[in-house]
C-alpha positions as CSV (number, residue, x, y, z in Angstrom):
1,M,-6.7,-7.2,6.1
2,R,-5.2,-10.0,8.1
3,C,-6.8,-13.4,8.1
4,P,-7.8,-14.3,11.7
5,K,-7.2,-18.0,11.0
6,C,-3.7,-18.1,9.4
7,G,-2.5,-14.5,9.6
8,T,-2.1,-14.0,5.8
9,I,-2.4,-10.3,4.8
10,S,-4.6,-9.6,1.9
11,F,-6.2,-6.6,0.1
12,D,-9.3,-5.0,1.6
13,W,-11.6,-6.1,-1.2
14,V,-10.7,-9.8,-0.9
15,R,-13.5,-11.7,0.8
16,Q,-11.8,-15.1,1.1
17,C,-8.3,-15.9,2.4
18,E,-6.2,-17.0,-0.5
19,K,-4.1,-19.2,1.8
20,C,-6.6,-21.0,4.0
21,G,-9.9,-20.2,2.4
22,K,-11.4,-18.5,5.5
23,D,-14.4,-16.3,4.8
24,L,-13.3,-12.7,5.5
25,T,-16.7,-11.0,5.0
26,D,-17.4,-10.6,8.7
27,L,-14.0,-9.2,9.3
28,A,-14.5,-6.7,6.5
29,G,-17.8,-5.7,8.2
30,V,-16.1,-5.1,11.5
31,L,-13.4,-3.0,9.8
32,G,-16.1,-1.0,7.9
33,L,-15.0,-2.3,4.5
34,D,-18.4,-3.8,3.6
35,A,-20.0,-0.6,2.3
36,E,-20.8,-0.7,-1.4
37,A,-20.6,2.4,-3.6
38,S,-24.0,4.1,-3.7
39,E,-23.3,5.6,-7.2
40,E,-20.9,5.2,-9.9
41,V,-18.2,7.8,-10.0
42,D,-17.1,9.4,-13.3
43,W,-13.6,10.7,-12.6
44,F,-13.5,12.6,-15.9
45,S,-16.7,14.6,-15.7
46,M,-16.8,18.3,-14.8
47,P,-19.0,19.6,-12.0
48,D,-22.3,21.1,-13.1
49,Q,-21.3,24.5,-11.7
50,P,-17.9,26.0,-11.4
51,N,-16.3,25.6,-8.0
52,Q,-19.0,23.2,-6.9
53,V,-18.0,21.8,-3.5
54,D,-19.8,19.2,-1.4
55,E,-20.0,20.5,2.1
56,A,-19.7,17.9,4.8
57,R,-21.7,18.5,7.9
58,P,-20.9,17.1,11.4
59,G,-22.6,13.7,11.9
60,D,-22.7,12.9,8.1
61,A,-19.8,10.4,8.2
62,P,-20.2,7.1,10.0
63,S,-18.1,6.7,13.2
64,P,-14.9,4.8,12.6
65,P,-14.7,1.2,13.8
66,D,-13.0,0.3,17.1
67,L,-9.6,-1.1,16.0
68,S,-8.2,-1.4,19.5
69,A,-8.8,-5.1,19.7
70,I,-6.7,-5.9,16.6
71,D,-3.4,-7.6,17.5
72,V,-0.5,-6.0,15.6
73,S,2.3,-7.1,17.9
74,D,3.7,-9.3,15.1
75,L,4.1,-6.2,12.9
76,V,6.6,-4.6,15.3
77,A,10.3,-5.5,15.2
78,P,11.4,-7.6,18.2
79,P,13.5,-5.9,20.8
80,A,17.3,-6.1,20.4
81,G,18.8,-9.0,22.2
82,N,19.4,-12.7,21.8
83,A,16.7,-15.4,21.1
84,A,15.8,-15.6,24.8
85,G,15.0,-11.9,24.8
86,E,17.9,-11.0,27.0
87,A,20.1,-8.0,26.2
88,D,23.4,-8.7,24.4
89,P,26.4,-8.3,26.7
90,E,28.6,-5.3,26.0
91,I,31.3,-5.9,23.5
92,D,34.8,-5.2,24.8
93,A,36.9,-3.5,22.1
94,D,40.2,-4.8,23.5
95,E,38.9,-8.4,23.4
96,V,37.8,-7.9,19.8
97,A,41.2,-6.5,18.8
98,R,42.9,-9.5,20.6
99,I,40.7,-12.0,18.7
100,A,41.2,-10.2,15.4
101,G,44.9,-10.4,15.8
102,D,44.9,-14.2,16.6
103,E,47.0,-15.7,13.8
104,M,45.9,-19.3,14.5
105,L,42.2,-18.3,14.4
106,S,42.7,-16.5,11.2
107,R,44.4,-19.6,9.5
108,T,41.6,-21.9,10.8
109,L,38.9,-19.6,9.4
110,D,40.8,-19.4,6.1
111,R,40.8,-23.2,5.9
112,V,37.1,-23.4,6.6
113,I,36.3,-20.9,3.9
114,Q,38.4,-22.8,1.4
115,Q,36.7,-26.1,2.2
116,E,33.3,-24.6,1.8
117,A,34.2,-23.0,-1.6
């Protein structure tokens, strides 16, 4: 779950944001995470009858919550481009080769690297 106040992501069973302390009980209810187990499950017991299968019938399961209102835009990588969102200009290979071969630039960069080391 994501805290609606500060945006911290937490596990579904957490009912209070660890960062800001906001109560997440209502959010858990909206997401359908407030249901308590109706019975304890024994993962190591064998079924009473061989090949026992619980058959689900249409309408038995609750309808899933509407998640369309949840903002997930910050979970998507930003589009390529500069900080202003504009596309980067094309890189000219000839210009890169000219700059890479610039001896004065190379010496200056070497000096800067030596000074920082």
